[in-house]
C-alpha positions as a Markdown table, in Angstrom:
| # | Residue | x | y | z |
|---|---|---|---|---|
| 1 | Met | 12.7 | 3.9 | -9.1 |
| 2 | Lys | 9.5 | 5.9 | -8.4 |
| 3 | Val | 6.4 | 4.9 | -6.4 |
| 4 | Arg | 3.1 | 5.8 | -8.0 |
| 5 | Leu | -0.3 | 5.5 | -6.5 |
| 6 | Ser | -3.4 | 4.5 | -8.5 |
| 7 | Asp | -6.5 | 6.6 | -8.0 |
| 8 | Arg | -7.9 | 3.8 | -5.9 |
| 9 | Ala | -4.8 | 3.7 | -3.7 |
| 10 | Gln | -5.0 | 7.4 | -3.1 |
| 11 | Ser | -8.7 | 7.0 | -2.2 |
| 12 | Asp | -7.7 | 4.2 | 0.1 |
| 13 | Leu | -5.2 | 6.5 | 1.9 |
| 14 | Asp | -7.8 | 9.1 | 2.3 |
| 15 | Asp | -10.2 | 6.5 | 3.8 |
| 16 | Val | -7.5 | 5.3 | 6.2 |
| 17 | Phe | -6.8 | 8.8 | 7.3 |
| 18 | Ala | -10.5 | 9.6 | 7.8 |
| 19 | Tyr | -11.0 | 6.4 | 9.8 |
| 20 | Ile | -8.1 | 7.1 | 12.2 |
| 21 | Ala | -8.7 | 10.8 | 12.3 |
| 22 | Ala | -12.1 | 10.2 | 13.8 |
| 23 | Asp | -10.3 | 9.4 | 17.0 |
| 24 | Ser | -7.1 | 11.4 | 16.5 |
| 25 | Lys | -5.9 | 13.6 | 13.7 |
| 26 | Phe | -2.4 | 13.5 | 15.2 |
| 27 | Tyr | -2.2 | 9.7 | 15.0 |
| 28 | Ala | -3.8 | 9.6 | 11.6 |
| 29 | Met | -1.1 | 11.9 | 10.2 |
| 30 | Arg | 1.6 | 10.0 | 11.9 |
| 31 | Phe | 0.3 | 6.6 | 10.7 |
| 32 | Leu | 0.0 | 8.0 | 7.1 |
| 33 | Leu | 3.6 | 9.3 | 7.2 |
| 34 | Asp | 4.8 | 5.8 | 8.4 |
| 35 | Leu | 2.7 | 4.1 | 5.8 |
| 36 | Arg | 4.1 | 6.3 | 3.0 |
| 37 | Gln | 7.6 | 5.5 | 4.3 |
| 38 | Ala | 6.9 | 1.8 | 4.0 |
| 39 | Met | 5.8 | 2.4 | 0.4 |
| 40 | Arg | 9.0 | 4.5 | -0.4 |
| 41 | Leu | 11.1 | 1.5 | 0.9 |
| 42 | Leu | 9.5 | -0.6 | -1.9 |
| 43 | Ala | 11.3 | 1.6 | -4.4 |
| 44 | Lys | 14.6 | 0.4 | -2.9 |
| 45 | Phe | 13.5 | -3.1 | -2.2 |
| 46 | Pro | 10.8 | -4.0 | -4.7 |
| 47 | Gln | 11.1 | -7.7 | -4.2 |
| 48 | Ser | 10.6 | -7.4 | -0.4 |
| 49 | Gly | 6.9 | -8.0 | -0.7 |
| 50 | Arg | 5.6 | -11.5 | -1.4 |
| 51 | Thr | 4.2 | -12.6 | -4.7 |
| 52 | Ile | 0.4 | -12.8 | -4.6 |
| 53 | Pro | -0.3 | -16.5 | -5.4 |
| 54 | Lys | -3.7 | -15.8 | -6.9 |
| 55 | Tyr | -2.1 | -14.0 | -9.8 |
| 56 | Gly | 1.0 | -16.2 | -10.4 |
| 57 | Asp | 3.0 | -13.2 | -11.6 |
| 58 | Pro | 6.2 | -12.3 | -9.8 |
| 59 | Ala | 5.7 | -8.7 | -10.7 |
| 60 | Ile | 2.4 | -8.5 | -8.7 |
| 61 | Arg | 3.2 | -8.4 | -5.0 |
| 62 | Glu | 1.9 | -7.4 | -1.6 |
| 63 | Lys | 3.6 | -6.0 | 1.4 |
| 64 | Phe | 2.1 | -5.6 | 4.9 |
| 65 | Tyr | 2.4 | -2.6 | 7.1 |
| 66 | Arg | 0.8 | -3.2 | 10.5 |
| 67 | Asn | -2.7 | -4.3 | 9.7 |
| 68 | Tyr | -2.7 | -2.9 | 6.1 |
| 69 | Arg | -2.0 | -4.7 | 2.9 |
| 70 | Ile | -0.3 | -2.8 | 0.1 |
| 71 | Ala | -0.8 | -4.5 | -3.2 |
| 72 | Tyr | 1.6 | -3.3 | -6.0 |
| 73 | Ser | 3.2 | -4.2 | -9.2 |
| 74 | Ile | 6.7 | -3.8 | -10.3 |
| 75 | Thr | 7.3 | -2.1 | -13.7 |
| 76 | Glu | 10.5 | -1.1 | -15.4 |
| 77 | Asp | 10.6 | 2.3 | -13.9 |
| 78 | Ala | 8.2 | 2.4 | -11.0 |
| 79 | Ile | 6.4 | 0.6 | -8.2 |
| 80 | Glu | 2.6 | 1.0 | -9.0 |
| 81 | Ile | 0.5 | 0.8 | -5.8 |
| 82 | Ala | -2.8 | -0.6 | -6.8 |
| 83 | Thr | -4.7 | -0.7 | -3.4 |
| 84 | Ile | -4.2 | -0.3 | 0.3 |
| 85 | His | -6.7 | -1.9 | 2.7 |
| 86 | His | -7.1 | -3.3 | 6.1 |
| 87 | Val | -6.4 | -7.0 | 6.3 |
| 88 | Ala | -9.8 | -7.7 | 7.8 |
| 89 | Lys | -11.4 | -6.5 | 4.5 |
| 90 | Met | -11.6 | -8.7 | 1.5 |
| 91 | Pro | -10.2 | -6.9 | -1.5 |
| 92 | Asp | -12.2 | -6.3 | -4.7 |
| 93 | Asn | -11.0 | -7.9 | -7.8 |
């Protein structure tokens, strides 16, 4: 199973990197590598994230990595990452 990022999720990753890199590019890169590894694990364990109650669809889930929420959906052949954001931020619809 593959992991695919939406345009928004890719933009979210860029924003996370920029935010952390303002203090340390080294730790920003390291954090992104670890975050991407957490997303790759979803390919092996797609049900490991919890169902998002708001949607009531078992294929729409969220997984937390440190203080970041990874919202994704499970399709037949891929994990589609919709958005990645800090838990302190309220997600857009």
